[in-house]
MIFI-232690 format. One line per field, with one value per residue: x, y, z of N, C-alpha, C in turn; residue number from 1; residue in three letters. Coordinates in steps of 0.2 Angstrom, whole numbers. Layout:
<vexvos>
n_u	c(X,...)
n_v	c(Y,...)
n_w	c(Z,...)
ca_u	c(X,...)
ca_v	c(Y,...)
ca_w	c(Z,...)
c_u	c(X,...)
c_v	c(Y,...)
c_w	c(Z,...)
num	c(NUM,...)
residu	c(ALA,...)
</vexvos>
This chain:
<vexvos>
n_u	c(-99,-89,-86,-85,-80,-80,-69,-56,-57,-70,-78,-73,-79,-93,-94,-91,-102,-112,-108,-105,-115,-126,-120,-111,-99,-87,-84,-82,-71,-61,-60,-56,-43,-36,-39,-50,-47,-38,-47,-57,-50,-46,-58,-62,-54,-40,-28,-26,-39,-48,-46,-57,-69,-79,-74,-85,-93,-84,-83,-96,-96,-87,-93,-104,-96,-91,-102,-105,-108,-101,-101,-112,-122,-120,-124,-137,-142,-139,-149,-160,-159,-151,-136,-120,-113,-99,-88,-78,-80,-87,-100,-103,-110,-102,-106,-110,-98,-97,-102,-92,-84,-96,-100,-108,-103,-105,-117,-132,-140,-154,-161,-160,-154,-140,-134,-126,-127,-141,-142,-136,-145,-156,-169,-175,-190,-199,-209,-223,-229,-242,-250,-260,-274,-271,-257,-253,-258,-250,-237,-238,-241,-229,-220,-224,-222,-209,-203,-208,-200,-188,-181,-175,-184,-182,-185,-192,-199,-210,-226,-239,-232,-220,-224,-234,-226,-217,-227,-232,-221,-219,-231,-230,-222,-209,-192,-188,-182,-181,-175,-171,-173,-169,-165,-164,-170,-181,-195,-201,-213,-223,-236,-232,-226,-230,-228,-214,-209,-212,-205,-192,-193,-195,-187,-175,-171,-163,-151,-142,-141,-138,-145,-160,-160,-168,-179,-176,-180,-169,-162,-170,-169,-155,-154,-160,-149,-143,-152,-152,-139,-137,-145,-149,-156,-168,-185,-198,-213,-225,-224,-223,-218,-209,-205,-197,-194,-189,-176,-170,-170,-162,-150,-148,-146,-134,-125,-124,-134,-149,-163,-179,-196,-214,-228,-241,-258,-259,-265,-262,-255,-247,-240,-232,-219,-213,-216,-208,-195,-196,-195,-182,-168,-174,-181,-197,-208,-220,-223,-217,-209,-204,-196,-186,-180,-173,-164,-159,-150,-142,-154,-165,-178,-193,-209,-215,-226,-241,-257,-273,-274,-281,-292,-289,-276,-270,-270,-262,-249,-252,-265,-271,-268,-276,-289,-289,-290,-303,-318,-327,-341,-347,-349,-336,-326,-315,-304,-303,-300,-288,-279,-280,-274,-261,-257,-258,-272,-276,-270,-277,-290,-288,-285,-297,-306,-300,-302,-316,-319,-315,-324,-324,-327,-340,-347,-354,-361,-351,-344,-337,-339,-337,-340,-351,-343,-330,-330,-330,-317,-308,-310,-305,-292,-287,-294,-309,-318)
n_v	c(183,198,215,228,225,210,196,187,173,171,177,168,156,159,160,147,141,145,138,124,110,107,95,89,77,76,90,93,86,91,104,100,94,103,116,131,143,139,130,138,147,138,135,147,148,149,138,120,108,101,85,70,72,72,79,86,89,97,108,113,117,127,136,140,146,157,166,168,180,184,195,202,192,192,205,204,195,202,212,205,201,191,181,174,160,151,136,135,147,158,155,143,127,114,101,98,96,82,77,76,76,79,90,106,120,132,141,150,161,166,177,182,174,164,152,141,140,137,125,116,111,104,96,87,87,78,73,66,76,76,73,65,70,65,64,78,83,76,81,94,94,88,98,109,103,101,113,120,114,119,116,117,116,108,108,106,116,113,108,99,88,95,109,109,105,116,127,122,124,138,143,140,150,146,141,138,131,132,123,126,121,129,146,157,169,166,160,144,130,142,144,144,156,166,159,155,167,172,162,167,179,175,164,155,154,144,138,130,135,149,166,168,156,141,127,109,92,84,93,94,81,81,91,86,79,89,93,81,80,92,91,83,72,64,64,55,58,54,44,37,22,27,39,55,59,47,47,57,51,40,46,51,40,35,45,43,48,50,40,41,36,40,30,24,20,3,0,11,18,29,28,17,18,23,13,3,8,8,-6,-8,0,11,21,20,33,43,55,72,72,59,60,70,63,53,61,71,78,69,63,70,64,55,55,41,29,24,16,21,25,13,10,-2,-3,4,-3,-13,-25,-38,-38,-36,-48,-57,-51,-53,-67,-70,-78,-72,-72,-79,-85,-88,-99,-96,-104,-108,-96,-92,-102,-98,-86,-89,-89,-89,-95,-86,-74,-72,-70,-58,-49,-50,-43,-31,-27,-28,-16,-7,-8,-18,-31,-42,-51,-67,-76,-89,-87,-77,-63,-54,-37,-26,-15,-20,-30,-24,-17,-28,-34,-24,-25,-38,-44,-53,-62)
n_w	c(1004,1007,1011,998,986,977,980,970,971,975,964,954,959,958,944,941,947,938,927,929,932,946,958,950,949,942,939,953,956,948,954,967,964,955,959,962,955,944,937,933,925,915,909,904,894,894,893,892,889,903,911,909,902,887,871,866,877,884,876,877,890,890,882,890,900,893,892,905,918,932,941,938,942,956,959,955,964,976,975,976,989,993,996,992,998,1002,1002,1017,1021,1035,1036,1030,1030,1038,1037,1024,1017,1018,1006,997,981,976,982,984,974,979,989,986,996,1004,1015,1033,1044,1050,1040,1043,1057,1059,1052,1061,1069,1063,1054,1040,1032,1021,1006,997,983,978,990,1002,1013,1025,1024,1023,1035,1044,1040,1043,1056,1062,1057,1065,1078,1078,1076,1088,1097,1095,1084,1067,1052,1037,1020,1003,997,989,982,992,1004,1007,1007,1017,1028,1029,1032,1044,1052,1051,1056,1069,1073,1071,1064,1047,1032,1015,1001,986,968,959,954,968,968,960,964,965,965,956,961,975,978,987,999,999,998,1011,1019,1016,1022,1036,1038,1029,1012,1000,988,974,961,951,951,943,936,930,935,932,929,933,941,952,957,961,969,981,987,994,1004,1011,1016,1023,1035,1051,1050,1039,1037,1030,1025,1016,1002,986,977,967,971,973,985,991,986,993,1006,1004,1000,1013,1020,1014,1018,1032,1040,1050,1045,1042,1044,1042,1045,1035,1029,1025,1013,1005,991,991,1003,1001,997,1009,1018,1012,1015,1029,1031,1029,1034,1040,1053,1062,1066,1075,1079,1083,1095,1095,1083,1087,1098,1091,1083,1091,1105,1119,1131,1126,1126,1120,1127,1137,1129,1133,1138,1144,1162,1172,1186,1193,1191,1200,1212,1224,1219,1225,1228,1216,1210,1217,1214,1200,1200,1203,1196,1182,1181,1191,1208,1220,1230,1245,1245,1231,1225,1232,1226,1213,1214,1218,1232,1250,1260,1271,1267,1255,1260,1267,1257,1250,1258,1258,1245,1245,1252,1243,1234,1224,1225,1232,1246,1248,1258,1261,1250,1236,1225,1210,1208,1198,1194,1195,1186,1174,1175,1177,1165,1156,1159,1157,1147,1140,1152)
ca_u	c(-96,-87,-83,-89,-78,-79,-62,-56,-60,-78,-80,-72,-84,-99,-93,-92,-109,-116,-106,-105,-122,-126,-119,-107,-93,-81,-82,-80,-64,-57,-59,-51,-36,-33,-41,-55,-44,-36,-53,-61,-46,-46,-65,-62,-50,-33,-25,-28,-45,-47,-47,-63,-75,-78,-73,-91,-95,-79,-85,-102,-94,-83,-98,-107,-91,-90,-107,-106,-106,-102,-102,-119,-125,-119,-128,-144,-143,-140,-155,-165,-158,-147,-128,-116,-110,-94,-85,-73,-82,-89,-107,-103,-111,-97,-108,-110,-92,-98,-104,-86,-84,-103,-102,-110,-98,-107,-125,-136,-144,-159,-164,-155,-151,-134,-136,-122,-130,-147,-141,-133,-150,-161,-172,-178,-197,-200,-214,-226,-232,-249,-251,-267,-275,-267,-250,-253,-259,-244,-232,-239,-240,-222,-217,-226,-219,-201,-202,-209,-195,-182,-178,-176,-187,-179,-189,-190,-204,-214,-233,-240,-229,-215,-227,-237,-221,-215,-232,-232,-215,-220,-237,-228,-217,-202,-188,-188,-177,-183,-170,-174,-169,-169,-163,-168,-174,-187,-199,-204,-218,-226,-241,-229,-223,-231,-225,-207,-207,-213,-200,-186,-193,-194,-181,-170,-172,-156,-151,-135,-141,-138,-151,-164,-160,-175,-178,-177,-181,-162,-160,-174,-166,-149,-156,-161,-143,-141,-157,-150,-132,-138,-149,-147,-160,-173,-191,-202,-220,-228,-220,-224,-211,-204,-205,-191,-192,-184,-169,-167,-169,-157,-144,-147,-143,-127,-121,-124,-139,-155,-168,-185,-203,-221,-232,-248,-262,-256,-268,-261,-249,-243,-236,-229,-212,-211,-216,-202,-189,-196,-193,-175,-165,-177,-185,-203,-210,-227,-224,-211,-205,-200,-190,-181,-177,-168,-159,-157,-144,-144,-158,-171,-182,-200,-213,-217,-232,-245,-264,-276,-273,-287,-292,-286,-269,-268,-270,-255,-249,-255,-273,-273,-268,-283,-294,-289,-292,-311,-322,-331,-349,-350,-346,-330,-324,-308,-299,-302,-297,-281,-276,-279,-269,-255,-256,-261,-279,-276,-268,-283,-295,-286,-285,-304,-309,-297,-305,-323,-319,-314,-330,-322,-330,-345,-347,-361,-360,-344,-341,-335,-340,-335,-346,-351,-337,-324,-330,-327,-310,-304,-310,-301,-285,-285,-298,-315,-317)
ca_v	c(190,203,221,231,222,203,194,183,166,172,178,161,151,161,158,139,139,146,133,117,108,104,88,86,75,78,97,94,83,97,109,97,93,109,123,135,148,135,127,144,150,134,136,154,148,149,132,114,105,97,78,67,74,72,86,89,92,103,114,115,120,133,140,143,151,163,171,169,186,183,201,203,187,194,211,202,191,207,215,200,200,185,181,168,157,147,132,138,154,157,153,137,121,109,94,98,93,75,75,75,79,81,96,112,125,137,141,156,161,172,177,185,170,161,145,136,139,134,118,112,108,104,90,87,84,77,68,67,82,75,69,64,74,62,66,85,84,74,85,101,93,87,104,113,100,102,121,121,111,123,113,120,112,109,105,108,121,110,107,93,87,101,115,108,106,123,130,120,128,145,144,140,155,143,142,134,132,130,122,126,118,135,152,159,175,164,155,138,132,149,144,145,162,169,154,155,174,172,159,171,184,172,159,155,151,142,134,130,138,156,170,167,149,137,120,104,86,82,97,92,75,83,96,82,77,95,92,76,82,98,90,77,66,65,61,54,57,50,43,31,18,30,46,59,59,42,49,61,47,35,50,52,34,34,50,41,52,46,40,41,36,40,25,26,14,-2,0,17,18,34,26,11,19,24,6,0,11,5,-13,-8,3,17,21,22,38,45,62,76,70,53,62,73,57,50,66,76,76,64,66,72,57,55,52,34,28,19,17,25,21,10,10,-8,-2,8,-8,-16,-31,-44,-37,-37,-55,-59,-48,-57,-74,-71,-79,-66,-72,-83,-84,-93,-99,-93,-109,-108,-89,-92,-106,-94,-80,-92,-86,-93,-94,-80,-68,-71,-67,-51,-45,-49,-38,-24,-26,-26,-9,-2,-8,-22,-38,-43,-57,-70,-81,-91,-86,-70,-62,-47,-32,-24,-11,-24,-34,-19,-16,-34,-35,-19,-26,-45,-47,-56,-67)
ca_w	c(1001,1012,1008,993,980,978,978,964,971,975,957,951,961,955,937,940,948,932,921,931,935,953,959,945,952,938,941,959,956,945,959,972,961,952,962,959,950,938,933,930,920,909,906,901,887,895,894,890,892,909,909,911,899,880,868,865,883,886,872,880,897,888,879,896,903,889,893,912,921,939,944,937,946,963,959,955,970,981,974,979,996,993,996,990,1003,999,1007,1020,1024,1042,1036,1027,1035,1037,1035,1017,1015,1017,999,994,975,974,986,980,973,984,990,986,1003,1004,1022,1037,1049,1048,1038,1047,1064,1058,1050,1066,1073,1058,1052,1034,1031,1014,1005,990,981,978,996,1005,1018,1031,1023,1024,1042,1048,1039,1046,1064,1063,1057,1071,1084,1078,1078,1095,1101,1094,1078,1060,1047,1030,1015,996,995,984,984,996,1010,1008,1009,1024,1033,1030,1035,1051,1056,1051,1060,1076,1074,1071,1059,1042,1026,1008,997,979,962,954,957,974,966,956,968,961,960,956,966,981,978,993,1004,998,1001,1018,1021,1015,1027,1043,1038,1024,1005,998,982,971,955,951,950,936,933,930,938,928,933,935,946,958,960,963,975,987,991,999,1009,1016,1019,1028,1041,1055,1048,1035,1039,1024,1027,1011,996,982,976,963,974,973,992,993,984,999,1011,1002,1001,1020,1023,1012,1022,1039,1043,1052,1040,1047,1040,1045,1042,1033,1028,1021,1006,1001,986,993,1008,999,997,1016,1021,1010,1019,1036,1031,1029,1040,1042,1059,1062,1070,1074,1081,1083,1100,1093,1079,1091,1102,1086,1080,1096,1110,1124,1136,1123,1125,1119,1133,1136,1126,1137,1138,1150,1169,1175,1193,1195,1190,1207,1217,1226,1215,1228,1228,1208,1208,1220,1210,1193,1201,1204,1190,1179,1181,1196,1214,1221,1237,1246,1243,1224,1224,1234,1221,1207,1215,1220,1238,1255,1261,1275,1263,1250,1264,1269,1251,1248,1262,1256,1238,1246,1254,1237,1229,1219,1227,1237,1249,1247,1263,1261,1243,1234,1218,1207,1207,1191,1193,1195,1180,1169,1176,1175,1157,1153,1160,1155,1141,1142,1157)
c_u	c(-95,-85,-87,-87,-76,-72,-62,-59,-67,-81,-79,-78,-91,-99,-95,-99,-114,-114,-107,-112,-121,-124,-114,-100,-87,-79,-79,-73,-59,-55,-55,-44,-33,-34,-46,-52,-42,-42,-56,-57,-46,-53,-65,-58,-43,-30,-29,-35,-43,-49,-54,-69,-73,-76,-79,-93,-90,-81,-91,-101,-91,-88,-102,-102,-91,-96,-109,-104,-107,-103,-110,-124,-125,-124,-135,-146,-144,-146,-161,-164,-155,-139,-126,-112,-105,-91,-79,-74,-86,-96,-108,-105,-106,-100,-109,-104,-92,-100,-98,-86,-91,-105,-104,-104,-99,-115,-127,-140,-148,-162,-158,-151,-145,-136,-132,-125,-137,-146,-139,-139,-156,-163,-175,-185,-198,-206,-217,-229,-239,-251,-258,-268,-271,-260,-249,-253,-253,-238,-232,-238,-233,-218,-218,-222,-212,-199,-203,-204,-188,-178,-180,-179,-185,-183,-188,-195,-209,-221,-233,-236,-224,-219,-231,-232,-218,-220,-233,-227,-217,-226,-235,-223,-210,-198,-188,-184,-180,-177,-173,-170,-169,-166,-167,-172,-180,-190,-202,-207,-221,-232,-239,-225,-224,-228,-218,-205,-207,-207,-193,-187,-192,-189,-176,-172,-165,-156,-144,-135,-141,-144,-154,-164,-166,-173,-179,-177,-174,-160,-164,-171,-159,-149,-157,-155,-141,-146,-154,-144,-133,-141,-146,-150,-166,-179,-196,-209,-225,-224,-222,-217,-206,-203,-198,-189,-188,-177,-166,-166,-163,-150,-143,-143,-135,-122,-121,-129,-145,-160,-174,-192,-209,-225,-238,-252,-258,-259,-266,-255,-244,-239,-232,-221,-209,-211,-210,-195,-190,-195,-186,-172,-168,-180,-192,-205,-217,-228,-217,-206,-201,-194,-185,-177,-171,-162,-156,-151,-147,-148,-165,-175,-190,-203,-215,-224,-236,-253,-266,-275,-280,-287,-289,-278,-266,-267,-263,-255,-252,-263,-275,-273,-274,-289,-295,-291,-299,-314,-326,-338,-352,-346,-340,-328,-317,-303,-297,-298,-290,-277,-274,-274,-262,-253,-259,-269,-280,-275,-274,-288,-294,-287,-292,-307,-306,-301,-313,-324,-318,-320,-329,-326,-335,-345,-354,-360,-353,-340,-340,-337,-338,-341,-346,-345,-331,-324,-328,-320,-306,-304,-305,-294,-283,-289,-304,-314,-321)
c_v	c(195,209,223,227,215,201,189,176,166,172,171,156,153,159,150,137,140,141,126,115,106,97,85,84,76,85,97,91,88,102,107,97,99,116,127,139,144,133,133,147,145,135,142,154,148,143,126,112,101,89,75,68,74,79,90,93,98,109,117,119,127,138,144,148,157,168,172,176,186,189,203,198,189,200,209,199,197,210,211,198,194,186,175,166,151,142,136,144,152,154,146,131,116,102,93,95,85,72,75,79,81,87,102,116,130,137,148,156,167,172,179,180,167,154,140,135,136,127,114,108,108,97,91,83,84,72,70,74,81,70,69,69,72,65,74,86,82,78,92,100,92,94,109,110,101,109,122,119,114,120,116,114,113,105,108,113,119,110,101,94,93,107,115,108,113,128,129,124,135,147,144,145,152,144,136,136,129,129,121,123,123,141,155,165,173,159,150,133,139,149,145,151,165,165,155,162,175,168,163,176,181,167,160,151,150,138,135,134,146,160,169,160,145,130,115,98,84,86,96,86,77,87,92,80,83,94,87,77,87,97,84,71,68,61,61,53,53,49,36,28,22,38,49,59,53,43,53,56,42,39,51,46,33,39,48,45,48,46,37,40,36,35,28,20,9,-3,6,17,23,33,20,12,20,17,2,2,8,-2,-14,-5,9,16,24,28,40,52,66,74,64,55,65,68,54,55,71,74,71,67,69,66,59,52,45,33,22,21,20,21,19,10,4,-7,1,3,-11,-23,-37,-44,-38,-44,-58,-57,-52,-64,-75,-73,-73,-66,-77,-82,-89,-93,-97,-98,-109,-101,-89,-96,-102,-89,-83,-89,-91,-91,-87,-74,-67,-68,-59,-47,-44,-44,-31,-22,-24,-19,-4,-3,-13,-29,-37,-50,-60,-76,-83,-90,-78,-69,-55,-43,-30,-20,-15,-28,-30,-18,-22,-35,-31,-21,-33,-48,-50,-62,-74)
c_w	c(1006,1008,1002,986,981,976,973,965,972,968,953,953,958,948,937,942,943,927,923,934,942,954,954,948,948,939,948,960,953,951,965,970,958,955,958,953,943,934,930,924,913,905,902,894,888,897,891,893,898,907,912,908,891,877,867,871,885,882,875,886,895,885,885,899,900,890,900,914,929,943,944,941,953,964,959,961,976,981,977,986,998,993,994,995,1001,1004,1010,1023,1031,1042,1033,1032,1033,1035,1028,1013,1014,1010,995,987,973,978,982,980,978,984,990,992,1003,1011,1027,1042,1046,1046,1042,1054,1064,1056,1055,1070,1068,1056,1045,1034,1024,1012,998,989,981,984,998,1010,1024,1030,1025,1031,1046,1046,1043,1054,1066,1062,1063,1077,1084,1080,1085,1100,1099,1088,1071,1055,1040,1025,1008,993,990,986,989,1002,1012,1011,1016,1029,1035,1034,1042,1055,1057,1056,1067,1078,1074,1065,1053,1036,1020,1004,990,974,957,957,963,973,962,960,963,966,961,961,973,982,985,999,1004,1000,1008,1022,1021,1021,1035,1043,1033,1017,1002,991,979,965,955,949,943,933,935,933,932,932,936,941,952,961,964,969,981,991,996,1005,1014,1019,1024,1034,1045,1053,1043,1036,1032,1027,1023,1005,993,981,972,965,974,981,994,991,990,1004,1010,1002,1009,1023,1021,1016,1030,1043,1045,1046,1043,1042,1045,1042,1040,1032,1023,1014,1002,997,988,999,1007,999,1004,1019,1018,1014,1026,1036,1031,1035,1043,1049,1059,1067,1069,1076,1082,1089,1099,1088,1083,1096,1097,1085,1085,1100,1115,1129,1133,1121,1124,1125,1131,1133,1130,1137,1144,1157,1171,1183,1196,1195,1196,1213,1218,1221,1218,1227,1220,1207,1211,1216,1203,1194,1202,1197,1188,1181,1186,1203,1215,1228,1238,1244,1235,1222,1226,1229,1215,1208,1217,1227,1244,1256,1266,1271,1258,1254,1265,1263,1248,1252,1260,1249,1239,1248,1249,1232,1224,1219,1232,1240,1249,1252,1263,1255,1242,1227,1216,1207,1200,1189,1192,1188,1174,1169,1174,1168,1154,1153,1157,1149,1144,1147,1155)
num	c(1,2,3,4,5,6,7,8,9,10,11,12,13,14,15,16,17,18,19,20,21,22,23,24,25,26,27,28,29,30,31,32,33,34,35,36,37,38,39,40,41,42,43,44,45,46,47,48,49,50,51,52,53,54,55,56,57,58,59,60,61,62,63,64,65,66,67,68,69,70,71,72,73,74,75,76,77,78,79,80,81,82,83,84,85,86,87,88,89,90,91,92,93,94,95,96,97,98,99,100,101,102,103,104,105,106,107,108,109,110,111,112,113,114,115,116,117,118,119,120,121,122,123,124,125,126,127,128,129,130,131,132,133,134,135,136,137,138,139,140,141,142,143,144,145,146,147,148,149,150,151,152,153,154,155,156,157,158,159,160,161,162,163,164,165,166,167,168,169,170,171,172,173,174,175,176,177,178,179,180,181,182,183,184,185,186,187,188,189,190,191,192,193,194,195,196,197,198,199,200,201,202,203,204,205,206,207,208,209,210,211,212,213,214,215,216,217,218,219,220,221,222,223,224,225,226,227,228,229,230,231,232,233,234,235,236,237,238,239,240,241,242,243,244,245,246,247,248,249,250,251,252,253,254,255,256,257,258,259,260,261,262,263,264,265,266,267,268,269,270,271,272,273,274,275,276,277,278,279,280,281,282,283,284,285,286,287,288,289,290,291,292,293,294,295,296,297,298,299,300,301,302,303,304,305,306,307,308,309,310,311,312,313,314,315,316,317,318,319,320,321,322,323,324,325,326,327,328,329,330,331,332,333,334,335,336,337,338,339,340,341,342,343,344,345,346,347,348,349,350,351,352,353,354,355,356,357,358,359,360,361,362,363,364,365,366,367,368,369,370,371,372,373,374,375,376,377,378,379,380,381,382,383,384,385)
residu	c(UNK,UNK,UNK,UNK,UNK,UNK,UNK,UNK,UNK,UNK,UNK,UNK,UNK,UNK,UNK,UNK,UNK,UNK,UNK,UNK,UNK,UNK,UNK,UNK,UNK,UNK,UNK,UNK,UNK,UNK,UNK,UNK,UNK,UNK,UNK,UNK,UNK,UNK,UNK,UNK,UNK,UNK,UNK,UNK,UNK,UNK,UNK,UNK,UNK,UNK,UNK,UNK,UNK,UNK,UNK,UNK,UNK,UNK,UNK,UNK,UNK,UNK,UNK,UNK,UNK,UNK,UNK,UNK,UNK,UNK,UNK,UNK,UNK,UNK,UNK,UNK,UNK,UNK,UNK,UNK,UNK,UNK,UNK,UNK,UNK,UNK,UNK,UNK,UNK,UNK,UNK,UNK,UNK,UNK,UNK,UNK,UNK,UNK,UNK,UNK,UNK,UNK,UNK,UNK,UNK,UNK,UNK,UNK,UNK,UNK,UNK,UNK,UNK,UNK,UNK,UNK,UNK,UNK,UNK,UNK,UNK,UNK,UNK,UNK,UNK,UNK,UNK,UNK,UNK,UNK,UNK,UNK,UNK,UNK,UNK,UNK,UNK,UNK,UNK,UNK,UNK,UNK,UNK,UNK,UNK,UNK,UNK,UNK,UNK,UNK,UNK,UNK,UNK,UNK,UNK,UNK,UNK,UNK,UNK,UNK,UNK,UNK,UNK,UNK,UNK,UNK,UNK,UNK,UNK,UNK,UNK,UNK,UNK,UNK,UNK,UNK,UNK,UNK,UNK,UNK,UNK,UNK,UNK,UNK,UNK,UNK,UNK,UNK,UNK,UNK,UNK,UNK,UNK,UNK,UNK,UNK,UNK,UNK,UNK,UNK,UNK,UNK,UNK,UNK,UNK,UNK,UNK,UNK,UNK,UNK,UNK,UNK,UNK,UNK,UNK,UNK,UNK,UNK,UNK,UNK,UNK,UNK,UNK,UNK,UNK,UNK,UNK,UNK,UNK,UNK,UNK,UNK,UNK,UNK,UNK,UNK,UNK,UNK,UNK,UNK,UNK,UNK,UNK,UNK,UNK,UNK,UNK,UNK,UNK,UNK,UNK,UNK,UNK,UNK,UNK,UNK,UNK,UNK,UNK,UNK,UNK,UNK,UNK,UNK,UNK,UNK,UNK,UNK,UNK,UNK,UNK,UNK,UNK,UNK,UNK,UNK,UNK,UNK,UNK,UNK,UNK,UNK,UNK,UNK,UNK,UNK,UNK,UNK,UNK,UNK,UNK,UNK,UNK,UNK,UNK,UNK,UNK,UNK,UNK,UNK,UNK,UNK,UNK,UNK,UNK,UNK,UNK,UNK,UNK,UNK,UNK,UNK,UNK,UNK,UNK,UNK,UNK,UNK,UNK,UNK,UNK,UNK,UNK,UNK,UNK,UNK,UNK,UNK,UNK,UNK,UNK,UNK,UNK,UNK,UNK,UNK,UNK,UNK,UNK,UNK,UNK,UNK,UNK,UNK,UNK,UNK,UNK,UNK,UNK,UNK,UNK,UNK,UNK,UNK,UNK,UNK,UNK,UNK,UNK,UNK,UNK,UNK,UNK,UNK,UNK,UNK,UNK,UNK,UNK,UNK,UNK,UNK,UNK,UNK,UNK,UNK,UNK,UNK,UNK,UNK,UNK,UNK,UNK,UNK,UNK)
</vexvos>
């Protein structure tokens, strides 16, 4: 919205956002084929019904259009610190166009940052509302880690994983976006009013539904396609087999976005849906660095995962082979050690004296034996002797 007086197309889109349900592909096709102005005009009663719906449904849409007040919606949104962002405007995230006819008619945006700019480097973190302590911990840790790496954390503002992800990002002083299934002036769930208010102050709260509208089960499901389309990838932290988070993940798959899962205990029903994703095309991650390696730019690699460096790892390869050739609990002659290390007798002797200087072996006449220090080191590297 620019200037003091909204233009006609903006008002028509605000009206359609009040009349057409989110994700309604029939309404989206109307807009694509007939244009915003024509669809709004038909719904207001000037012209024939549009094709693709029953007479009963058309009457219902017309009834909604008769009571819609787009100027009032814009005024209420303005008072709540929100604006209406439409396709083609400078702030519109182009990746939402991948939704085709299910693309939002527009988005109500509450908060100061540019939605388009933030969406360019964003990741969705979603999961179970009734999550475990493990799920809440992983969501908060991932939210913090992504925020610290300059990524925007996008979630749904719900209890459980969503709330933990938002708090993790906020706690790191980072950026987060809550995508609501209701009006952005009406925080839901009510128990998250303080959290969503804080997100609006530090980040962005967005939604398709006009001011004052309430959530319904179908609106929660349809909201998830926006989360998937807006971001570079969707991370599912905990999800049962019928979790709404899986809807987001599958939408991400259809849109060609990264689908990512955080594993949980094999016995946990709240991780069963994640494990199902991981058996398919989803990628397993355990921390924020691994998420960024997937969704980030070339060169944003997670550190190599390796165990602790043991003293024997610092030995030259030839010395390690000789050390490994010594029996664990008895002495051995040079010939036996050389055969085990696949080297010559002279080389074995040279390596044994090197190892003795380092405290790994001791000489007993013509034989050699591991010291207690070496027994611990060798077992740590190759298993029981």
